[in-house]
C-alpha positions in Angstrom: -94.4 120.3 176.1 -95.4 118.2 172.7 -99.4 118.6 173.9 -99.3 122.0 174.3 -97.3 122.7 171.1 -100.2 119.9 169.5 -102.9 121.9 171.1 -101.7 125.5 169.5 -101.6 123.9 166.2 -105.0 122.2 166.2 -106.7 125.2 167.9 -105.2 127.1 165.0 -106.2 124.8 162.6 -110.0 125.1 163.8 -109.9 128.8 163.6 -108.8 128.3 159.7 -111.7 126.3 159.5 -114.3 128.4 160.8 -112.6 131.5 159.3 -113.1 129.4 155.9 -116.9 128.6 156.8 -117.7 131.8 157.9 -116.0 133.5 154.4 -117.6 131.1 152.3 -121.1 132.0 152.8 -120.8 135.5 151.5 -118.7 134.4 148.7 -121.6 131.8 147.4 -124.2 134.9 147.9 -122.0 137.0 145.6 -121.3 134.1 143.1 -125.2 133.0 143.3 -126.3 136.6 143.1 -124.0 137.5 140.0 -124.9 134.6 138.3 -128.8 135.7 138.6 -128.3 139.1 137.7 -126.5 138.2 134.8 -129.1 135.8 133.8 -131.4 138.3 134.3 -129.5 140.7 132.4 -129.3 138.3 129.5 -133.2 137.8 129.2 -134.1 141.2 128.8 -130.9 141.5 126.1 -133.1 138.8 124.4 -136.0 139.9 124.9 -134.8 143.8 123.2 -133.1 141.6 120.3 -136.8 139.9 119.5 -138.5 143.3 119.3 -135.3 144.9 117.9 -134.6 142.5 114.7 -137.8 141.1 113.7 -140.9 142.9 112.2 -144.2 142.4 113.8 -145.3 139.2 112.2 -141.7 137.7 113.0 -142.2 139.1 116.8 -145.9 137.7 116.9 -144.6 133.9 115.2 -142.0 134.0 118.1 -144.2 133.8 120.8 -142.8 130.5 121.7 -139.4 132.3 122.1 -140.6 135.0 123.9 -142.0 133.0 126.4 -138.9 131.1 126.7 -137.0 134.4 127.6 -140.2 135.5 130.1 -139.0 132.0 132.3 -135.4 132.6 132.0 -136.0 136.3 133.2 -138.5 135.0 136.1 -136.3 132.5 137.3 -133.4 134.7 137.8 -135.9 137.1 139.6 -136.5 133.6 142.2 -133.2 133.1 142.4 -132.3 136.7 143.5 -135.3 136.5 145.8 -133.6 132.8 147.3 -130.4 134.5 148.1 -131.9 137.3 149.5 -133.7 135.0 152.1 -131.4 133.0 152.9 -128.2 134.8 153.4 -129.0 138.4 152.2 -127.6 139.8 155.2 -124.0 138.9 153.9 -124.0 140.9 151.1 -126.2 143.8 152.1 -129.1 143.3 149.7 -130.8 146.7 148.5 -134.9 145.4 149.6 -136.6 147.8 147.7 -134.2 146.9 144.1 -135.0 143.2 144.5 -138.9 144.5 145.0 -138.8 146.5 142.3 -136.5 144.5 140.2 -140.0 141.6 140.5 -142.5 144.3 140.0 -140.6 145.7 136.8 -139.9 142.1 135.4 -143.6 141.2 135.7 -144.9 144.6 134.1 -142.4 144.3 131.3 -143.3 141.3 130.1 -147.1 142.1 130.4 -146.7 145.0 128.4 -144.2 143.0 126.2 -147.1 140.4 125.6 -149.7 143.0 124.7 -147.3 144.8 122.6 -146.9 141.4 120.7 -150.3 140.8 120.5 -150.7 144.7 118.8 -148.0 143.6 116.3 -144.8 143.9 117.8 -145.1 147.8 117.9 -142.6 149.5 120.6 -144.4 151.9 123.0 -142.9 154.3 125.4 -143.9 153.1 128.6 -141.8 149.4 127.7 -138.6 151.6 126.6 -138.4 153.7 129.6 -139.1 150.0 132.1 -136.3 148.2 130.3 -133.9 151.0 130.9 -134.7 151.3 134.6 -134.4 147.6 135.0 -131.4 147.7 133.4 -129.9 150.6 136.1 -131.3 148.3 139.0 -129.6 145.4 137.6 -126.3 147.3 137.2 -126.8 148.9 140.6 -126.9 145.4 142.4 -124.5 144.1 140.6 -122.1 146.6 141.1 -123.3 146.8 145.1 -122.4 142.7 144.6 -119.2 143.0 143.3 -118.2 145.5 145.9 -119.0 143.4 148.8 -117.1 140.4 147.4 -114.0 142.7 147.4 -114.9 143.7 151.1 -115.2 139.8 152.0 -111.7 139.3 150.1 -110.1 141.8 151.9 -111.3 141.1 155.6 -110.4 137.5 154.6 -107.1 138.4 153.8 -106.7 140.6 157.3 -108.1 137.6 159.1 -106.0 135.2 157.0 -102.9 137.9 158.1 -104.1 138.3 161.8 -104.5 134.5 162.2 -101.1 133.4 160.7 -99.4 136.0 163.1 -101.1 135.0 166.1 -100.3 131.1 165.2 -96.9 132.2 164.8 -96.6 133.7 167.7 -98.1 131.5 169.8 -95.4 129.0 168.1 -92.6 131.2 168.5 -93.5 131.4 172.7 -93.9 127.5 172.9 -90.8 127.4 171.5 -89.2 129.5 174.2 -91.3 128.0 176.8 -89.8 124.6 175.8 -86.7 125.5 175.7 -86.6 127.3 179.3 -88.2 124.4 180.7 -85.8 122.2 178.7 -83.1 124.3 180.5 -84.4 124.2 183.8 -84.6 120.3 183.6 -81.0 119.9 182.8 -79.8 122.3 185.1 -81.8 121.7 187.9 -82.9 117.9 187.5 -80.6 116.2 184.3 -77.5 117.5 185.8 -77.7 117.0 189.8 -79.3 113.8 189.2 -76.0 113.3 186.7 -73.5 114.5 189.2 -74.9 112.2 192.4 -74.8 109.1 189.8 -70.9 110.2 189.6 -70.4 110.9 192.8 -72.1 107.7 194.4 -69.9 105.8 191.9 -65.9 107.6 192.9 -67.0 107.3 196.5 -68.5 104.0 196.2 -65.4 103.0 194.7 -63.4 104.7 198.0 -62.9 108.0 196.5 -63.7 110.1 199.5 -62.6 113.3 198.0 -64.8 113.5 195.2 -67.3 116.1 195.7 -70.7 117.2 194.1 -71.0 120.5 192.7 -73.2 122.6 194.7 -75.1 125.5 193.6 -78.3 127.5 194.6 -79.9 126.9 198.2 -83.0 124.5 197.2 -83.2 120.7 198.3 -81.1 119.1 195.8 -78.1 121.7 197.0 -79.1 120.4 200.3 -78.6 117.1 199.4 -75.5 117.8 197.8 -74.4 119.6 200.8 -75.0 116.5 202.7 -73.3 113.9 200.1 -70.5 116.6 200.5 -70.0 116.6 204.5 -70.7 112.3 204.8 -67.8 111.9 202.0 -65.8 114.2 204.2 -66.3 112.7 207.4 -65.6 109.4 205.9 -62.1 110.6 205.1 -61.3 112.1 208.3 -62.3 108.6 209.6 -60.0 107.1 207.2 -57.2 109.9 207.8 -57.6 109.3 211.6 -57.6 105.2 211.7 -54.5 105.6 209.3 -53.0 108.4 211.7 -53.6 106.2 214.5 -52.5 103.1 213.1 -48.7 104.2 212.2 -48.7 106.3 215.8 -49.6 103.0 217.6 -47.0 101.1 215.6 -44.3 103.9 216.2 -44.8 103.9 220.0 -44.9 100.1 220.3 -41.4 100.2 218.4 -39.8 102.9 220.8 -41.1 101.2 223.4 -39.5 98.3 222.8 -36.4 100.1 222.0 -36.0 102.0 224.9 -36.8 98.4 226.8 -33.9 97.0 224.8 -31.6 99.4 225.5 -32.2 100.7 229.0 -31.8 96.9 230.2 -28.0 97.2 228.9 -27.8 100.6 230.6 -28.6 99.6 234.1 -26.2 97.0 234.2 -23.2 99.5 232.9 -24.6 101.8 235.7 -24.0 99.5 238.3 -20.7 98.1 237.2 -19.5 101.7 236.8 -20.7 102.8 240.4 -19.2 99.3 242.2 -16.2 100.0 240.0 -16.0 103.5 241.3 -16.8 102.3 245.0 -13.2 100.3 244.9 -11.4 102.8 243.5 -9.6 104.2 246.8 -7.5 107.6 246.3 -7.7 107.2 242.5 -9.0 110.4 241.8 -8.0 110.0 237.4 -10.5 106.8 237.4 -12.9 107.6 239.8 -14.0 110.8 237.6 -14.0 108.1 234.5 -16.5 106.4 236.5 -18.4 109.4 237.3 -18.9 110.5 233.7 -19.5 107.0 232.6 -22.7 107.0 235.4 -23.6 110.4 234.1 -23.3 109.6 230.6 -26.0 106.4 231.3 -27.9 108.6 233.3 -28.5 111.5 230.7 -29.3 108.9 228.0 -32.0 107.0 230.3 -33.0 110.5 230.4 -33.6 110.1 227.0 -34.9 106.9 226.9 -37.8 107.9 229.1 -38.5 111.1 227.2 -38.7 109.0 224.1 -41.4 106.7 226.2 -42.7 109.5 226.9 -43.3 110.9 223.3 -44.4 107.5 222.2 -47.8 108.3 224.0 -47.7 111.8 222.9 -50.9 113.8 224.9 -51.4 115.4 228.0 -50.1 113.8 230.4 -48.6 116.3 233.0 -51.3 119.5 232.8 -51.0 122.1 235.2 -51.9 126.1 235.1 -48.4 127.4 233.9 -47.3 131.6 233.0 -47.1 131.4 229.2 -44.7 134.4 229.1 -42.3 132.6 230.9 -42.3 129.3 229.4 -42.4 130.6 226.1 -39.4 132.6 226.8 -37.7 130.0 228.3 -38.5 127.5 225.5 -36.9 129.9 222.8 -33.8 131.0 224.9 -32.9 126.9 225.3 -32.9 126.9 221.0 -31.2 130.3 220.7 -28.0 128.5 220.2 -28.8 126.5 217.7 -30.1 129.1 215.5 -27.1 131.5 216.7 -25.0 128.9 215.4 -25.8 128.5 211.7 -26.4 132.6 211.9 -30.3 133.0 212.5 -31.9 135.5 214.7 -34.8 134.2 217.2 -37.3 136.9 218.2 -40.1 135.9 220.8 -43.3 138.3 221.3 -45.6 137.7 224.2 -47.1 141.3 224.3 -50.8 139.3 223.8 -49.9 136.4 225.3 -52.3 135.0 228.2 -51.1 135.4 231.5 -51.6 131.5 232.7 -53.3 128.7 230.6 -53.3 124.8 231.6 -50.9 122.7 229.5 -48.1 120.2 230.0 -45.4 122.6 229.5 -42.6 119.5 228.7 -45.1 117.7 226.2 -46.0 120.9 224.5 -42.1 121.8 224.3 -41.3 118.9 222.4 -44.2 120.4 219.8 -42.5 123.5 219.2 -38.9 122.0 219.3 -40.2 119.7 216.2 -41.4 123.1 214.2 -38.5 125.2 215.2 -36.1 123.0 214.1 -37.9 122.9 211.1 -37.6 126.9 210.7 -34.1 126.6 211.5 -33.2 124.2 209.1 -35.0 125.9 206.0 -34.2 129.4 206.8 -31.0 131.3 205.2 -28.1 132.6 207.3 -28.8 135.7 208.3 -32.5 134.9 208.7 -35.2 135.7 211.0 -37.3 133.2 212.9 -40.0 134.3 214.6 -42.3 133.2 217.5 -45.6 135.3 218.3 -48.2 134.6 221.3 -51.4 135.5 221.3 -54.8 135.0 223.0 -58.3 135.4 222.4 -60.5 135.8 225.7 -63.7 136.0 223.7 -62.8 132.5 222.5 -61.0 131.2 225.7 -57.9 130.3 222.8 -54.5 131.2 222.6 -51.8 130.6 219.7 -48.2 130.0 219.6 -47.1 131.1 215.6 -44.0 130.3 214.2 -42.8 131.6 211.1 -39.3 131.1 209.1 -37.8 132.6 205.7 -38.0 129.6 204.1 -38.5 128.7 200.5 -42.0 127.5 201.6 -44.3 124.2 200.9 -46.2 123.3 198.0 -50.0 122.1 198.4 -49.3 118.5 198.3 -46.4 118.9 200.8 -48.5 120.8 203.3 -51.3 118.0 202.9 -48.8 115.5 203.9 -46.6 117.1 206.6 -47.8 115.9 209.5 -48.0 112.2 208.4 -45.8 110.0 210.4 -42.9 108.7 207.9 -43.3 111.6 206.0 -40.2 114.0 205.3 -38.3 116.2 202.6 -35.0 115.8 204.4 -32.4 113.5 203.4 -31.6 112.7 207.1 -35.5 113.4 208.1 -37.1 110.6 210.1 -40.9 112.1 209.6 -41.7 112.0 213.6 -41.4 115.0 214.8 -44.2 117.0 213.1 -46.3 113.8 213.5 -45.6 113.9 217.0 -46.1 117.4 217.1 -49.7 117.6 216.0 -50.4 114.4 218.0 -49.7 116.5 221.3 -51.2 119.6 220.2 -54.6 117.6 220.0 -54.1 115.7 223.1 -54.5 119.6 224.4 -57.8 119.6 222.5 -56.1 122.2 220.1 -55.1 122.4 216.1 -51.9 123.2 213.9 -52.3 124.9 210.6 -49.6 125.6 208.3 -49.8 128.5 205.8 -47.5 130.6 203.7 -45.4 133.5 206.1 -45.6 136.0 203.1 -48.1 135.3 200.4 -47.0 136.9 197.2 -43.2 137.2 198.1 -40.3 135.6 197.3 -39.6 133.1 199.3 -43.1 132.9 200.8 -41.8 130.9 204.1 -44.2 128.9 205.8 -46.0 130.0 209.2 -47.5 127.2 211.6 -49.9 127.8 214.1 -50.8 126.2 217.1 -54.0 126.7 218.7 -54.5 125.7 222.0 -57.7 126.1 224.6 -56.8 128.3 227.7 -58.7 125.7 229.9 -59.2 122.6 227.9 -62.2 120.4 228.7 -60.8 117.4 230.1 -59.5 120.1 232.9 -62.9 122.0 233.1 -64.6 118.5 233.8 -62.3 117.9 236.3 -60.3 115.0 234.3 -56.2 116.4 233.9 -54.0 114.2 232.7 -56.6 111.6 231.2 -55.1 112.0 227.7 -56.6 108.6 226.4 -59.8 110.4 226.6 -59.6 113.3 225.3 -56.9 112.6 222.7 -58.9 113.1 219.4 -61.4 115.5 220.8 -59.1 118.2 219.8 -59.7 119.7 216.0 -57.3 118.3 213.7 -54.8 119.8 211.5 -56.4 121.8 208.5 -53.9 120.7 205.4 
């Protein structure tokens, strides 16, 4: 840009120099012509003065002065001829006038010498010739002055045009320079600075930072790739943290279940032995039977806890979706009735059958239904809507409540192990629900049930494949291989 501006300035300076040189010639010619004409006019005037102011004898005695005047006149004519030969075209000389001046000057001074020789008398031919020369000199002087004026006008016009052109070129150069700088700043300098900031932030461990992307050029593509890389690293970190929490929770659950089941087995065995020894005592026999039933029920809970500690799709079969879903909701309807809630179910668009682990998926739905019942006000409605998409080969379960909804920050953490907003919550239910759904190759999303309304409520949507990939591949009941193949919850 600097080179362009300097080139424009240098070109303009050169143009000014050429213009000055082109205009200098006619001005010099005009000055020399006017000087020669002035010298000739003075010589003619001096000649007339000699004849008008002296007697014949004085004129005769002034031959030397006359010769000097004649020499000045011839010198002036010679200068005019020199100017005409060199630069006559510049001021449009009249060749006939120049030739007439030369001839007439010679003739006038020849006649004047003859008059001096005859006593200084002025003759008519001398007077006529003098008047004619004076007219020719005035005509040449007027033409030269006109040529000088035209040259001055032309010089002014050219100078104005050149200055205008220079200003226009400089303005264009300035605009182009500004646009180039803006382009460089927008598409090169600023993106490079953004990439520098992004590398610093990502290098420091902030994988949530994103590079602003504009356009579809190579820089934009690079920004998209950097953002995708950071997102993948963030997902990997979240998966690793989630897996670590799930592993720790599973180990803890298995340890607790193992430590409790051993004493329970002893209690059950003792109750059975005692019941067998009670002959005819119906009351004590009934008490022992209750103890055995309670231990069996508690042992069943322990088994379910052990099963939940390694969530996935352990017992996958083809299930009638509508019948199963109605059974799941009906089992929780009494809990909703107890707090004055209605529980509605819509399976009109549900698929006929789907492959899933009915016990594991029931645990996931139960965790979401429990939250929906807890947050909905008395007299409210909890809705369960089952739909399917034959084109995508998926089916969905959406559970909608009429609670206060969730802030974005809570939605981002709702599936973390140990995170809860309840005073008596454990932060385990939804985390296990997510793992179970992911074990089926599905996902859970959370959004507002009634956007724009108050309260907005919450809508949990479980999306599952009708026939999971591990089933298509002939590997049912292999949660360890497919647990992480499903889509993660989108917070």
